[in-house]
TILOPA-902162 format. One record per residue (C-alpha): residue in one letter; x, y, z. Coordinates in steps of 0.2 Angstrom, whole numbers, plus 2048, in hexadecimal, padded with zeros to 3 digits. Layout:
TILOPA-902162
aXYZ/...
end
This chain:
TILOPA-902162
mC94D1675F/kC83D19769/iC83D26778/hC79D1F787/sC6BD28789/gC70D2879E/wC84D32799/iC78D3E792/aC6ED4179E/gC7AD427AA/aC86D4D79F/mC76D5979D/lC75D577B2/lC87D5B7B5/cC86D6A7AB/vC77D717B6/vC7FD707C5/lC8FD777C0/aC83D877B6/cC7AD887C9/nC8AD897D3/lC94D937C8/nC83DA07C9/kC85D9D7DD/nC94DA27DE/gC94DB37D3/nC86DB77DD/nC8EDB37EF/sC9BDC07E9/nC93DCE7E1/nC85DCC7F4/sC99DCC7FD/nC9CDDE7F2/nC8FDE67F6/sC8EDE4806/nCA0DEB80A/kC9DDF7800/nC90DFD80D/rC9ADFC81C/nCA9E00815/eC9DE14812/nC9DE16822/tCAEE17828/aCBCE1E822/kCCAE12816/aCD4E06820/pCE5E09817/tCEFDFC80C/pCFDDF3817/nD0FDF680B/rD1ADEC813/pD25DE3809/aD24DD1800/nD35DCD808/aD32DD781A/dD3DDCE825/vD2FDD6833/yD1FDD7834/vD10DD7840/nD0ADC7840/rCFCDCE84E/vCF4DDF855/yCE9DE2863/mCE1DEE86E/aCDFDEC87F/mCD8DF288F/dCE1DFC89B/kCE5DF28AD/nCEEDFB8B8/gCF9E058A9/eCFEDF68A2/pCF4DEA893/gCE5DE0898/sCD5DD8890/eCD7DD787F/tCC9DE487A/sCC2DED868/sCB8DF886F/yCB8E0487F/eCB1E0D889/pCB1E2488A/aCB7E22899/dCC6E13894/hCD2E23897/kCE2E18892/vCE2E09881/hCEEE0087B/cCF3DF986B/lCFEDEA86B/iD08DE185F/eD12DCF85D/lD1FDD2850/nD24DC2845/kD38DC184D/aD3FDCC85B/kD4CDD8850/kD57DE7858/gD54DF4850/tD44DF3848/qD39E02845/iD29E0284C/rD1DE0F846/fD0BE12852/vCFFE1F849/wCEFE21852/kCDFE2884A/aCCEE2E84B/vCC7E2783C/dCB3E2C840/vCB2E36850/eCA5E46851/gCA9E4C83F/eCB9E45840/kCBEE3B835/dCD1E3682F/kCD9E4183C/eCE9E3B844/iCE8E3C855/rCFCE3685C/tD0CE30855/tD19E2285F/dD2BE1A859/yD30E0C860/tD42E0285C/tD40DF3862/nD50DEA86C/sD56DD686A/fD4CDCC86F/eD39DD886E/nD2EDD1863/kD1EDD886E/vD1EDEA86E/qD0FDF5873/sD0BE06871/fCFEE1087B/lCF1E2087D/kCEBE2A889/wCDDE36889/pCDCE43897/kCC9E45896/dCBBE3A88F/wCBDE3287C/sCB2E36870/kCA6E29867/gCABE25859/tCB7E1784E/yCCBE17850/rCDAE10849/vCEAE0C84C/eCF7E0A83B/vD05E01840/yD18E02834/iD26DF8836/nD38DFF82D/gD2DE0B826/sD1EE0181C/lD0CE02821/dD0ADEF82C/kCF9DED832/tCE9DFA83B/iCE0DF7845/dCCDDFF84A/yCC7DFF85A/tCB6E0A860/vCB2E1686E/gC9FE15871/
end
């Protein structure tokens, strides 16, 4: 049986393309690991959520909002020092009476303070309640830096969100 030279050339070209593509993917993953490492060195690492895989109720969405006359206003992740009241809102996957929610407010990297707990608020949902908010009111101007809210559902850390004051 005679092998056509065109088939051999095509097979060699395919091997070269695959080898280059594998090398390209390897370089991209190394670069992303290095950029993540550099980014994480500057702030305290967020704790890993430990929600049970079969959790009945969990956080679909968590976000921060500006204060608008005592109520949550526009969504944001950055505040000014004079913004004395900040809101954290969560949307649960479903409403279930008796869901225990805990908001843990922390100063992650604020004027020399690292990972310092500021306040904890607990709340238990009523029937048909799948949107819950917590707020933190500061009597003076906020110190500049990075802050975090950790949201626990029925005792397990579900989501975290960072915000900055600058």
